[in-house]
KOLDREN-186786 format. One record per residue (C-alpha): residue in three letters; x negated, y negated, z negated; residue number from 1; chain. Coordinates in steps of 0.02 Angstrom, whole numbers, m for minus. Layout:
N
{rec ALA {X Y Z} NUM A};
...
//
This chain:
378
{rec UNK {m102 50 1628} 1 A};
{rec UNK {37 m53 1516} 2 A};
{rec UNK {67 22 1377} 3 A};
{rec UNK {201 61 1286} 4 A};
{rec UNK {228 120 1105} 5 A};
{rec UNK {363 173 1006} 6 A};
{rec UNK {332 107 809} 7 A};
{rec UNK {455 165 665} 8 A};
{rec UNK {449 85 504} 9 A};
{rec UNK {505 141 331} 10 A};
{rec UNK {571 m56 309} 11 A};
{rec UNK {592 m218 392} 12 A};
{rec UNK {418 m265 404} 13 A};
{rec UNK {419 m444 393} 14 A};
{rec UNK {431 m564 278} 15 A};
{rec UNK {253 m499 218} 16 A};
{rec UNK {291 m498 20} 17 A};
{rec UNK {236 m326 m55} 18 A};
{rec UNK {117 m229 m42} 19 A};
{rec UNK {198 m94 77} 20 A};
{rec UNK {235 m196 205} 21 A};
{rec UNK {30 m277 237} 22 A};
{rec UNK {m16 m156 353} 23 A};
{rec UNK {160 m150 463} 24 A};
{rec UNK {168 m331 499} 25 A};
{rec UNK {m39 m317 522} 26 A};
{rec UNK {m49 m166 640} 27 A};
{rec UNK {108 m218 741} 28 A};
{rec UNK {28 m400 773} 29 A};
{rec UNK {m150 m332 790} 30 A};
{rec UNK {m62 m212 923} 31 A};
{rec UNK {19 m348 1001} 32 A};
{rec UNK {m152 m443 1032} 33 A};
{rec UNK {m201 m294 1116} 34 A};
{rec UNK {m86 m285 1237} 35 A};
{rec UNK {2 m151 1188} 36 A};
{rec UNK {230 m155 1223} 37 A};
{rec UNK {269 m144 1030} 38 A};
{rec UNK {475 m40 1042} 39 A};
{rec UNK {491 m71 851} 40 A};
{rec UNK {621 30 748} 41 A};
{rec UNK {660 m30 570} 42 A};
{rec UNK {769 48 424} 43 A};
{rec UNK {851 m111 358} 44 A};
{rec UNK {906 m99 182} 45 A};
{rec UNK {939 m274 104} 46 A};
{rec UNK {788 m368 193} 47 A};
{rec UNK {898 m433 354} 48 A};
{rec UNK {855 m447 525} 49 A};
{rec UNK {686 m550 578} 50 A};
{rec UNK {684 m655 723} 51 A};
{rec UNK {489 m661 684} 52 A};
{rec UNK {471 m491 724} 53 A};
{rec UNK {509 m548 917} 54 A};
{rec UNK {344 m648 929} 55 A};
{rec UNK {249 m468 922} 56 A};
{rec UNK {410 m332 1010} 57 A};
{rec UNK {488 m321 1162} 58 A};
{rec UNK {601 m247 1077} 59 A};
{rec UNK {671 m220 870} 60 A};
{rec UNK {804 m103 825} 61 A};
{rec UNK {894 m98 645} 62 A};
{rec UNK {963 47 585} 63 A};
{rec UNK {1041 70 413} 64 A};
{rec UNK {984 201 298} 65 A};
{rec UNK {1092 324 216} 66 A};
{rec UNK {1061 265 15} 67 A};
{rec UNK {1139 361 m119} 68 A};
{rec UNK {1219 531 m113} 69 A};
{rec UNK {1224 533 75} 70 A};
{rec UNK {1043 548 91} 71 A};
{rec UNK {996 672 m20} 72 A};
{rec UNK {979 876 44} 73 A};
{rec UNK {925 1008 m69} 74 A};
{rec UNK {781 1047 78} 75 A};
{rec UNK {720 878 112} 76 A};
{rec UNK {635 750 13} 77 A};
{rec UNK {789 592 m7} 78 A};
{rec UNK {649 452 89} 79 A};
{rec UNK {638 565 232} 80 A};
{rec UNK {824 615 227} 81 A};
{rec UNK {878 465 190} 82 A};
{rec UNK {776 385 363} 83 A};
{rec UNK {886 520 485} 84 A};
{rec UNK {991 434 611} 85 A};
{rec UNK {1076 482 769} 86 A};
{rec UNK {1060 311 865} 87 A};
{rec UNK {846 308 827} 88 A};
{rec UNK {854 494 884} 89 A};
{rec UNK {945 450 1067} 90 A};
{rec UNK {839 275 1064} 91 A};
{rec UNK {657 377 1063} 92 A};
{rec UNK {715 498 1170} 93 A};
{rec UNK {769 378 1300} 94 A};
{rec UNK {585 365 1363} 95 A};
{rec UNK {406 480 1349} 96 A};
{rec UNK {317 329 1258} 97 A};
{rec UNK {214 373 1115} 98 A};
{rec UNK {275 342 931} 99 A};
{rec UNK {203 282 788} 100 A};
{rec UNK {292 333 608} 101 A};
{rec UNK {233 247 475} 102 A};
{rec UNK {256 310 326} 103 A};
{rec UNK {313 527 270} 104 A};
{rec UNK {462 428 264} 105 A};
{rec UNK {511 413 467} 106 A};
{rec UNK {443 591 499} 107 A};
{rec UNK {622 662 517} 108 A};
{rec UNK {607 683 699} 109 A};
{rec UNK {456 811 658} 110 A};
{rec UNK {588 931 634} 111 A};
{rec UNK {683 889 783} 112 A};
{rec UNK {638 1045 924} 113 A};
{rec UNK {660 897 1058} 114 A};
{rec UNK {528 806 999} 115 A};
{rec UNK {410 938 1040} 116 A};
{rec UNK {268 901 1149} 117 A};
{rec UNK {293 741 1139} 118 A};
{rec UNK {147 623 1082} 119 A};
{rec UNK {186 585 893} 120 A};
{rec UNK {41 503 774} 121 A};
{rec UNK {107 485 587} 122 A};
{rec UNK {27 359 501} 123 A};
{rec UNK {6 420 287} 124 A};
{rec UNK {11 281 168} 125 A};
{rec UNK {14 389 6} 126 A};
{rec UNK {m22 595 m36} 127 A};
{rec UNK {181 552 m51} 128 A};
{rec UNK {216 710 m191} 129 A};
{rec UNK {70 643 m282} 130 A};
{rec UNK {135 470 m296} 131 A};
{rec UNK {299 538 m360} 132 A};
{rec UNK {224 637 m456} 133 A};
{rec UNK {131 485 m543} 134 A};
{rec UNK {324 393 m528} 135 A};
{rec UNK {360 526 m638} 136 A};
{rec UNK {240 510 m783} 137 A};
{rec UNK {250 337 m798} 138 A};
{rec UNK {435 319 m796} 139 A};
{rec UNK {532 299 m970} 140 A};
{rec UNK {720 313 m902} 141 A};
{rec UNK {741 508 m908} 142 A};
{rec UNK {874 500 m774} 143 A};
{rec UNK {740 428 m628} 144 A};
{rec UNK {590 551 m711} 145 A};
{rec UNK {721 659 m667} 146 A};
{rec UNK {752 588 m500} 147 A};
{rec UNK {555 565 m465} 148 A};
{rec UNK {501 772 m536} 149 A};
{rec UNK {626 842 m396} 150 A};
{rec UNK {559 728 m249} 151 A};
{rec UNK {393 760 m288} 152 A};
{rec UNK {426 943 m289} 153 A};
{rec UNK {526 936 m120} 154 A};
{rec UNK {375 821 m39} 155 A};
{rec UNK {241 933 m71} 156 A};
{rec UNK {331 1078 11} 157 A};
{rec UNK {373 944 158} 158 A};
{rec UNK {189 888 177} 159 A};
{rec UNK {120 1032 174} 160 A};
{rec UNK {250 1093 306} 161 A};
{rec UNK {206 945 419} 162 A};
{rec UNK {40 941 405} 163 A};
{rec UNK {m22 1014 549} 164 A};
{rec UNK {118 963 656} 165 A};
{rec UNK {30 786 728} 166 A};
{rec UNK {m99 706 722} 167 A};
{rec UNK {m119 588 542} 168 A};
{rec UNK {m210 431 514} 169 A};
{rec UNK {m226 412 297} 170 A};
{rec UNK {m270 248 250} 171 A};
{rec UNK {m416 307 132} 172 A};
{rec UNK {m542 485 122} 173 A};
{rec UNK {m466 539 m25} 174 A};
{rec UNK {m304 543 48} 175 A};
{rec UNK {m351 627 214} 176 A};
{rec UNK {m479 759 97} 177 A};
{rec UNK {m340 828 m2} 178 A};
{rec UNK {m250 848 159} 179 A};
{rec UNK {m375 959 242} 180 A};
{rec UNK {m407 1070 88} 181 A};
{rec UNK {m236 1063 1} 182 A};
{rec UNK {m135 1082 162} 183 A};
{rec UNK {m242 1145 294} 184 A};
{rec UNK {m237 1010 385} 185 A};
{rec UNK {m347 999 567} 186 A};
{rec UNK {m293 829 633} 187 A};
{rec UNK {m334 693 498} 188 A};
{rec UNK {m438 554 515} 189 A};
{rec UNK {m455 371 417} 190 A};
{rec UNK {m374 228 497} 191 A};
{rec UNK {m422 59 375} 192 A};
{rec UNK {m248 m56 324} 193 A};
{rec UNK {m223 m215 431} 194 A};
{rec UNK {m227 m346 323} 195 A};
{rec UNK {m199 m540 348} 196 A};
{rec UNK {m364 m600 260} 197 A};
{rec UNK {m495 m668 402} 198 A};
{rec UNK {m638 m706 291} 199 A};
{rec UNK {m696 m676 97} 200 A};
{rec UNK {m656 m863 27} 201 A};
{rec UNK {m709 m826 m177} 202 A};
{rec UNK {m720 m963 m235} 203 A};
{rec UNK {m922 m1000 m312} 204 A};
{rec UNK {m956 m1040 m490} 205 A};
{rec UNK {m827 m1007 m660} 206 A};
{rec UNK {m629 m992 m665} 207 A};
{rec UNK {m535 m1034 m814} 208 A};
{rec UNK {m426 m861 m851} 209 A};
{rec UNK {m404 m691 m839} 210 A};
{rec UNK {m273 m628 m711} 211 A};
{rec UNK {m161 m469 m679} 212 A};
{rec UNK {m45 m470 m529} 213 A};
{rec UNK {68 m328 m442} 214 A};
{rec UNK {271 m301 m444} 215 A};
{rec UNK {290 m299 m632} 216 A};
{rec UNK {448 m198 m564} 217 A};
{rec UNK {356 m33 m539} 218 A};
{rec UNK {339 71 m721} 219 A};
{rec UNK {152 101 m665} 220 A};
{rec UNK {123 m88 m658} 221 A};
{rec UNK {225 m138 m823} 222 A};
{rec UNK {103 35 m865} 223 A};
{rec UNK {m52 m46 m849} 224 A};
{rec UNK {m5 m203 m915} 225 A};
{rec UNK {42 m125 m1090} 226 A};
{rec UNK {m114 m50 m1090} 227 A};
{rec UNK {m225 m197 m1026} 228 A};
{rec UNK {m128 m294 m1188} 229 A};
{rec UNK {m154 m179 m1316} 230 A};
{rec UNK {m312 m94 m1283} 231 A};
{rec UNK {m411 m236 m1173} 232 A};
{rec UNK {m343 m396 m1232} 233 A};
{rec UNK {m272 m388 m1413} 234 A};
{rec UNK {m440 m453 m1480} 235 A};
{rec UNK {m518 m538 m1339} 236 A};
{rec UNK {m480 m752 m1375} 237 A};
{rec UNK {m460 m754 m1201} 238 A};
{rec UNK {m350 m835 m1080} 239 A};
{rec UNK {m245 m691 m1014} 240 A};
{rec UNK {m112 m724 m860} 241 A};
{rec UNK {2 m586 m799} 242 A};
{rec UNK {125 m643 m636} 243 A};
{rec UNK {217 m535 m509} 244 A};
{rec UNK {388 m496 m470} 245 A};
{rec UNK {536 m466 m564} 246 A};
{rec UNK {459 m431 m738} 247 A};
{rec UNK {587 m342 m857} 248 A};
{rec UNK {657 m401 m1018} 249 A};
{rec UNK {537 m273 m1108} 250 A};
{rec UNK {391 m335 m1034} 251 A};
{rec UNK {426 m516 m1073} 252 A};
{rec UNK {476 m492 m1231} 253 A};
{rec UNK {296 m394 m1247} 254 A};
{rec UNK {183 m511 m1190} 255 A};
{rec UNK {270 m661 m1291} 256 A};
{rec UNK {193 m559 m1446} 257 A};
{rec UNK {14 m577 m1395} 258 A};
{rec UNK {m37 m792 m1409} 259 A};
{rec UNK {m149 m790 m1284} 260 A};
{rec UNK {m66 m711 m1141} 261 A};
{rec UNK {75 m782 m1033} 262 A};
{rec UNK {165 m711 m888} 263 A};
{rec UNK {214 m797 m730} 264 A};
{rec UNK {364 m683 m626} 265 A};
{rec UNK {428 m730 m469} 266 A};
{rec UNK {295 m820 m404} 267 A};
{rec UNK {288 m886 m212} 268 A};
{rec UNK {158 m846 m118} 269 A};
{rec UNK {59 m975 m120} 270 A};
{rec UNK {80 m991 m289} 271 A};
{rec UNK {m2 m824 m297} 272 A};
{rec UNK {m146 m852 m202} 273 A};
{rec UNK {m196 m995 m312} 274 A};
{rec UNK {m179 m897 m456} 275 A};
{rec UNK {m289 m758 m391} 276 A};
{rec UNK {m444 m897 m335} 277 A};
{rec UNK {m436 m1004 m483} 278 A};
{rec UNK {m463 m839 m597} 279 A};
{rec UNK {m632 m795 m680} 280 A};
{rec UNK {m583 m604 m673} 281 A};
{rec UNK {m463 m499 m589} 282 A};
{rec UNK {m420 m382 m703} 283 A};
{rec UNK {m336 m228 m616} 284 A};
{rec UNK {m347 m47 m688} 285 A};
{rec UNK {m251 91 m594} 286 A};
{rec UNK {m164 243 m659} 287 A};
{rec UNK {m111 295 m490} 288 A};
{rec UNK {m253 365 m377} 289 A};
{rec UNK {m160 389 m231} 290 A};
{rec UNK {m164 270 m50} 291 A};
{rec UNK {m253 108 m56} 292 A};
{rec UNK {m213 m43 m182} 293 A};
{rec UNK {m186 m193 m94} 294 A};
{rec UNK {m163 m308 m199} 295 A};
{rec UNK {m376 m230 m260} 296 A};
{rec UNK {m405 m324 m85} 297 A};
{rec UNK {m307 m449 m92} 298 A};
{rec UNK {m419 m485 m259} 299 A};
{rec UNK {m607 m451 m161} 300 A};
{rec UNK {m552 m576 m20} 301 A};
{rec UNK {m476 m731 m117} 302 A};
{rec UNK {m534 m700 m304} 303 A};
{rec UNK {m694 m715 m391} 304 A};
{rec UNK {m757 m585 m514} 305 A};
{rec UNK {m636 m401 m520} 306 A};
{rec UNK {m628 m258 m657} 307 A};
{rec UNK {m554 m97 m601} 308 A};
{rec UNK {m576 87 m694} 309 A};
{rec UNK {m622 210 m590} 310 A};
{rec UNK {m437 278 m532} 311 A};
{rec UNK {m413 117 m442} 312 A};
{rec UNK {m570 127 m333} 313 A};
{rec UNK {m599 338 m329} 314 A};
{rec UNK {m647 366 m151} 315 A};
{rec UNK {m618 202 m74} 316 A};
{rec UNK {m771 143 m12} 317 A};
{rec UNK {m749 m20 m138} 318 A};
{rec UNK {m841 28 m273} 319 A};
{rec UNK {m989 m79 m238} 320 A};
{rec UNK {m872 m252 m239} 321 A};
{rec UNK {m808 m249 m388} 322 A};
{rec UNK {m853 m201 m579} 323 A};
{rec UNK {m789 m22 m630} 324 A};
{rec UNK {m784 73 m798} 325 A};
{rec UNK {m667 188 m881} 326 A};
{rec UNK {m627 174 m1071} 327 A};
{rec UNK {m530 9 m1142} 328 A};
{rec UNK {m691 m60 m1232} 329 A};
{rec UNK {m813 m40 m1094} 330 A};
{rec UNK {m674 m141 m975} 331 A};
{rec UNK {m667 m264 m1134} 332 A};
{rec UNK {m880 m283 m1137} 333 A};
{rec UNK {m867 m313 m953} 334 A};
{rec UNK {m732 m444 m974} 335 A};
{rec UNK {m833 m541 m1128} 336 A};
{rec UNK {m1000 m516 m1022} 337 A};
{rec UNK {m927 m589 m864} 338 A};
{rec UNK {m813 m710 m914} 339 A};
{rec UNK {m926 m862 m928} 340 A};
{rec UNK {m1060 m772 m774} 341 A};
{rec UNK {m1031 m870 m606} 342 A};
{rec UNK {m971 m809 m497} 343 A};
{rec UNK {m1138 m804 m349} 344 A};
{rec UNK {m1162 m847 m161} 345 A};
{rec UNK {m1265 m695 m154} 346 A};
{rec UNK {m1105 m577 m246} 347 A};
{rec UNK {m1005 m654 m108} 348 A};
{rec UNK {m1097 m638 47} 349 A};
{rec UNK {m1127 m453 m18} 350 A};
{rec UNK {m923 m440 m31} 351 A};
{rec UNK {m895 m513 147} 352 A};
{rec UNK {m1023 m387 238} 353 A};
{rec UNK {m952 m236 126} 354 A};
{rec UNK {m763 m284 173} 355 A};
{rec UNK {m791 m359 364} 356 A};
{rec UNK {m872 m185 397} 357 A};
{rec UNK {m700 m83 337} 358 A};
{rec UNK {m570 m191 384} 359 A};
{rec UNK {m581 m271 559} 360 A};
{rec UNK {m398 m293 625} 361 A};
{rec UNK {m467 m296 806} 362 A};
{rec UNK {m593 m162 801} 363 A};
{rec UNK {m465 m48 689} 364 A};
{rec UNK {m329 m90 822} 365 A};
{rec UNK {m425 m26 954} 366 A};
{rec UNK {m474 144 861} 367 A};
{rec UNK {m293 159 847} 368 A};
{rec UNK {m239 141 1011} 369 A};
{rec UNK {m405 267 1086} 370 A};
{rec UNK {m307 398 946} 371 A};
{rec UNK {m136 368 1007} 372 A};
{rec UNK {m180 362 1224} 373 A};
{rec UNK {m319 480 1218} 374 A};
{rec UNK {m301 603 1052} 375 A};
{rec UNK {m435 722 998} 376 A};
{rec UNK {m424 902 1068} 377 A};
{rec UNK {m357 1046 944} 378 A};
//
């Protein structure tokens, strides 16, 4: 029997040029390879229509996001309310195919009684209220801080409300545990992210610099770079490269004050992967412990040594593939110890086994299909 599935995406999932769309695009391609007929629905707000998606879907529909004041509500989070669309609702009600909602962002229809009894699965990308709370703590603009605080408050109430409406698939055990404990979610399971990497290909031997990479326009990532410069690399005479999208003028000025550091803005994907593979150490601390860090997975699949703090890997299952420390002094000592230590074939094989056991797109696609068409009974 042919399987048809509606997928509602918070953004256009192509090109795969930032962490948030890795899971979206590679899940679509893996379900297509598994024989699922996909009816894709995307909220488009700047990335444009993408013909590449037609290769994997029987139809692709685009909807405008209600940005600005039109998307605000006193009762619903902005990320949800701004993605309500009457045409999307009509298209989903035109048949009885199952629906996969990609993120809390796309869950507006769960408030519509016409979808009661419909087979719906919610993909949880983050515990969103915690994510927005972290953005509030790291943001410097008071206007943005107010928005993040308000959004976190609305999201916590909203996530509690929908936690038992549908089957939920989280990206990490940590998020699943929190939903069970704090919101009483009864049907929530872990489905690892879908990735473009087929195998680990880190190079044995030595690289020639330390590397931090990420979307540098995100306040949390700018905070991580500032912390590394001031607390870890200030007294280390080792080459340190920072690279990523859209660094602020403030960050550029900050990096320029450190003679052993340099910033490479807006690298191409090929340039980014080249830097990850040539680095001796990928150093990726995080001050936000929600979700899963796709930039860390990229470094584990394609790089040599990886240094992280506890927040970056807590309950992720990736701890054994990384060098983990909590304090700046400990991380500085790890950098000193690892900078001249060759990355070995044994380390690569150990990493390969761990990652293959967890991130197998084909196996995880079949698990997802089973959850959608044969959901566990309550």
